[in-house]
C-alpha positions in Angstrom: 85.3 -30.9 -40.9 85.9 -32.0 -37.3 89.1 -31.2 -35.4 89.4 -34.9 -34.4 89.8 -35.9 -38.0 92.8 -33.7 -38.5 94.8 -35.0 -35.5 97.3 -37.9 -35.9 96.7 -40.7 -33.5 100.2 -42.0 -32.7 103.2 -39.8 -32.7 106.4 -39.0 -30.7 104.8 -35.8 -29.2 102.6 -38.0 -27.1 105.5 -38.4 -24.7 105.5 -34.7 -24.0 101.7 -34.7 -23.3 101.9 -37.8 -21.1 104.8 -36.6 -18.9 103.5 -33.1 -18.7 100.0 -34.3 -17.6 101.5 -36.8 -15.1 104.0 -34.3 -13.6 101.4 -31.6 -13.1 98.9 -34.1 -11.7 101.4 -35.4 -9.2 102.1 -31.8 -8.0 98.4 -31.3 -7.4 97.9 -34.6 -5.7 100.9 -33.9 -3.4 99.4 -30.5 -2.5 96.0 -32.0 -1.8 97.4 -34.8 0.3 99.3 -32.4 2.4 96.1 -30.6 3.0 94.4 -33.9 4.1 97.3 -34.7 6.4 96.8 -31.3 8.1 93.1 -32.3 8.7 91.7 -29.1 7.3 88.1 -28.0 7.7 86.3 -28.2 4.4 85.2 -24.6 4.2 87.7 -22.8 6.5 88.6 -19.5 5.1 91.0 -18.3 7.8 94.4 -18.9 6.1 95.8 -22.4 6.7 99.0 -22.4 4.6 100.6 -25.4 3.0 103.7 -24.9 0.8 103.1 -21.2 0.7 99.5 -21.5 -0.6 96.4 -21.0 1.4 94.1 -24.0 1.5 91.2 -25.7 3.0 89.6 -29.2 2.8 87.5 -28.4 -0.3 90.6 -27.1 -2.2 92.5 -30.3 -1.1 89.7 -32.4 -2.6 89.6 -30.5 -5.8 93.4 -30.6 -6.1 93.5 -34.4 -5.7 90.6 -35.0 -8.1 92.1 -32.7 -10.8 95.6 -34.2 -10.2 94.2 -37.7 -10.6 92.5 -36.7 -13.8 95.8 -35.4 -15.2 97.6 -38.5 -14.1 95.0 -40.6 -15.8 95.4 -38.5 -18.9 99.1 -39.2 -18.7 98.5 -42.9 -18.7 96.1 -42.7 -21.7 98.4 -40.4 -23.6 98.1 -39.3 -27.2 95.6 -36.7 -28.3 93.5 -37.3 -25.2 96.3 -36.1 -22.9 96.9 -33.1 -25.1 93.3 -32.1 -25.2 93.0 -32.7 -21.5 96.0 -30.6 -20.8 94.6 -27.8 -22.8 91.2 -27.9 -21.1 92.7 -28.2 -17.6 95.2 -25.4 -18.3 92.4 -23.1 -19.5 90.4 -23.9 -16.4 93.3 -23.0 -14.2 93.7 -19.7 -16.0 89.9 -19.0 -15.6 90.1 -19.9 -11.9 92.9 -17.4 -11.5 90.9 -14.7 -13.1 87.8 -15.5 -11.1 89.6 -15.6 -7.8 91.3 -12.2 -8.4 87.8 -10.7 -8.2 86.6 -12.6 -5.2 89.7 -12.3 -2.9 88.7 -11.2 0.6 85.0 -11.7 -0.2 82.5 -14.3 1.2 82.4 -16.0 -2.2 86.0 -17.1 -1.7 85.1 -20.6 -0.4 88.4 -22.1 -1.6 90.4 -19.7 0.7 92.4 -18.3 -2.2 95.0 -15.7 -1.6 97.2 -13.8 -4.1 99.8 -16.6 -3.9 97.1 -19.1 -5.0 96.0 -16.9 -7.8 99.6 -16.7 -9.0 100.0 -20.5 -8.7 96.8 -20.9 -10.7 98.1 -18.8 -13.5 101.5 -20.5 -13.5 100.1 -24.0 -13.3 97.6 -23.1 -16.0 100.2 -21.9 -18.4 102.4 -24.9 -17.7 99.6 -27.4 -18.3 98.4 -25.5 -21.3 101.9 -25.4 -22.8 102.3 -29.1 -22.4 99.0 -29.6 -24.2 99.7 -27.3 -27.1 103.4 -28.3 -27.5 103.9 -29.3 -31.1 100.3 -28.6 -32.1 99.7 -24.9 -32.1 102.1 -22.6 -34.0 102.4 -21.2 -37.5 105.9 -22.6 -38.0 105.6 -26.4 -37.5 108.3 -28.3 -39.2 107.2 -30.4 -42.2 107.9 -33.7 -40.4 105.5 -32.7 -37.6 102.5 -35.1 -37.6 100.1 -32.2 -37.1 101.5 -30.2 -40.1 101.4 -33.4 -42.2 97.8 -34.1 -41.3 96.8 -30.5 -42.2 98.7 -30.4 -45.5 98.2 -33.8 -47.3 98.7 -32.3 -50.8 102.1 -30.9 -49.8 103.0 -34.2 -48.1 102.1 -36.1 -51.3 104.3 -33.7 -53.4 107.2 -34.1 -51.0 106.9 -37.9 -51.1 106.8 -37.8 -54.9 109.9 -35.6 -55.1 111.7 -37.9 -52.6 110.8 -41.0 -54.7 112.0 -39.3 -57.8 115.3 -38.4 -56.2 115.7 -42.1 -55.0 114.9 -43.3 -58.5 117.4 -40.9 -60.0 120.1 -41.9 -57.6 119.4 -45.6 -58.4 119.5 -44.9 -62.1 122.8 -43.1 -61.8 124.2 -45.9 -59.6 123.2 -48.5 -62.2 124.9 -46.6 -65.1 128.3 -46.8 -63.3 
């Protein structure tokens, strides 16, 4: 079984994935563009700060590219946006963990400081939450499209019970 076969294609949760991806993408694009406006050196690691975060030209490029990918995911929407949000969120979390270990070392070519690490964790959790919203939990409501796609037998039983109730109501209405 492939995961893609279980996922519904069109549902109301797509709006959450779209807006979440687009919002986070616009935040990253704004940060990157502010770095470009400041004419940063690509590999400068001497603490140019924008919006409380240390940055350089390379980090600005990466921010704009990742932001553009998220905005594109917001335009595409659906399961693609959800999958993209989860992947990018996981990458942000991974980046935060990696940069904790390379702070104040020559390998820190993106000029991360502790504030950048915290931002990476927070942005990662936000993007990941947007991607997983309505998909990943043990208590999905029965009208959730992911629950319905994972429990087709129960859906069929519920629909049969609903049809039986409707027929019963119609029969009682006809007797009066």
